[in-house]
C-alpha positions in Angstrom: 92.3 94.8 80.0 95.8 93.8 79.3 96.9 90.3 80.6 99.2 91.6 83.4 96.4 93.6 85.0 93.8 90.4 84.5 96.2 88.1 86.2 96.8 90.8 89.0 93.1 90.9 89.7 92.8 87.1 89.5 95.2 86.8 92.4 93.6 89.5 94.4 90.3 87.8 94.0 91.8 84.6 94.8 93.2 86.4 97.9 90.1 87.8 98.8 88.1 84.6 98.5 90.5 82.7 100.5 90.9 85.3 103.3 87.1 86.1 103.6 86.3 82.4 103.7 88.8 81.6 106.3 87.8 84.4 108.5 84.0 83.6 108.2 84.5 79.9 109.0 87.0 80.7 111.7 84.2 82.9 113.2 81.7 80.3 113.0 84.1 77.8 114.7 84.7 79.9 117.6 81.3 81.8 117.9 78.7 80.0 115.7 79.1 76.4 116.4 75.3 76.0 116.2 75.6 76.9 112.3 77.5 73.6 111.7 74.6 71.7 110.6 73.8 74.2 108.0 76.8 73.1 106.2 76.0 69.4 106.6 78.7 68.7 109.2 78.8 67.6 112.8 80.5 69.7 115.2 83.9 68.1 115.8 85.0 67.3 119.4 88.2 69.5 119.0 88.3 72.4 116.7 92.2 72.0 116.2 92.2 70.5 112.6 89.4 72.8 111.4 91.0 76.0 112.6 94.5 74.8 111.5 93.1 74.3 108.0 91.4 77.6 108.0 94.6 79.3 109.1 96.4 77.6 106.2 93.7 78.9 103.7 94.2 82.5 105.1 97.9 82.1 104.7 97.5 81.1 101.1 95.3 84.1 100.7 98.2 86.2 101.8 100.4 84.4 99.3 98.0 85.4 96.5 98.4 88.9 97.4 102.2 88.4 97.2 101.7 86.7 93.7 99.5 89.9 92.6 102.3 92.1 93.4 105.3 90.0 91.7 103.9 87.5 89.4 107.2 86.5 87.8 108.9 85.6 91.0 106.0 83.8 92.8 105.0 81.1 90.3 105.8 78.5 93.0 103.1 80.0 95.0 100.8 79.8 92.0 101.5 76.0 91.7 101.2 75.2 95.4 98.0 77.3 95.5 96.4 75.3 92.5 97.4 72.1 94.2 95.7 73.2 97.5 92.7 74.3 95.7 92.4 71.3 93.8 92.8 69.1 96.9 90.0 71.1 98.5 87.6 70.5 95.6 88.4 66.7 95.5 88.1 66.3 99.1 84.8 68.4 99.3 83.2 66.4 96.4 84.3 63.1 98.1 82.7 63.9 101.5 79.6 65.1 99.4 79.4 62.0 97.8 79.7 60.0 101.1 77.0 62.3 102.5 79.1 64.1 105.1 78.9 67.6 103.9 76.2 69.5 101.7 76.3 70.9 98.4 77.4 74.3 99.6 80.8 72.8 100.5 81.0 71.4 97.0 80.2 74.8 95.5 82.9 76.5 97.4 85.1 73.8 96.1 83.7 74.3 92.6 84.8 78.1 92.8 88.4 76.8 93.8 88.4 74.4 90.7 87.6 77.3 88.6 90.6 79.1 90.0 92.6 76.0 89.5 92.1 76.2 85.8 92.8 80.0 85.8 96.1 79.3 87.7 97.2 76.8 85.2 96.4 79.2 82.4 98.7 81.6 84.1 101.4 79.1 84.5 101.2 78.0 81.0 100.9 81.4 79.4 103.8 82.9 81.6 106.6 80.6 81.2 
């Protein structure tokens, strides 16, 4: 597979990952509050911050679709996406160490960390 096609699929997979996770967790926050303990988290008194964060993750997913369509002109989205994914991983790991979330959340963050590495590879090889 040539590099352009590889990176196009990378960003489409990143988009799908963000969009699916945000929709699933938004659904849980609206219809499945009883499932929160499965993730090792307490039900928040207000869902505003969780839902706002999930919508931002969804919006980044849309951004990755834009990147897949025009990689040369959307490098800034790749950079900000890498920062967002790295931030998610660091926060997930921190809260796992503190005992506030379970391993599943860290594993989701681990997938983001892999994407961070691949995004950085893209940025370095496509200057």
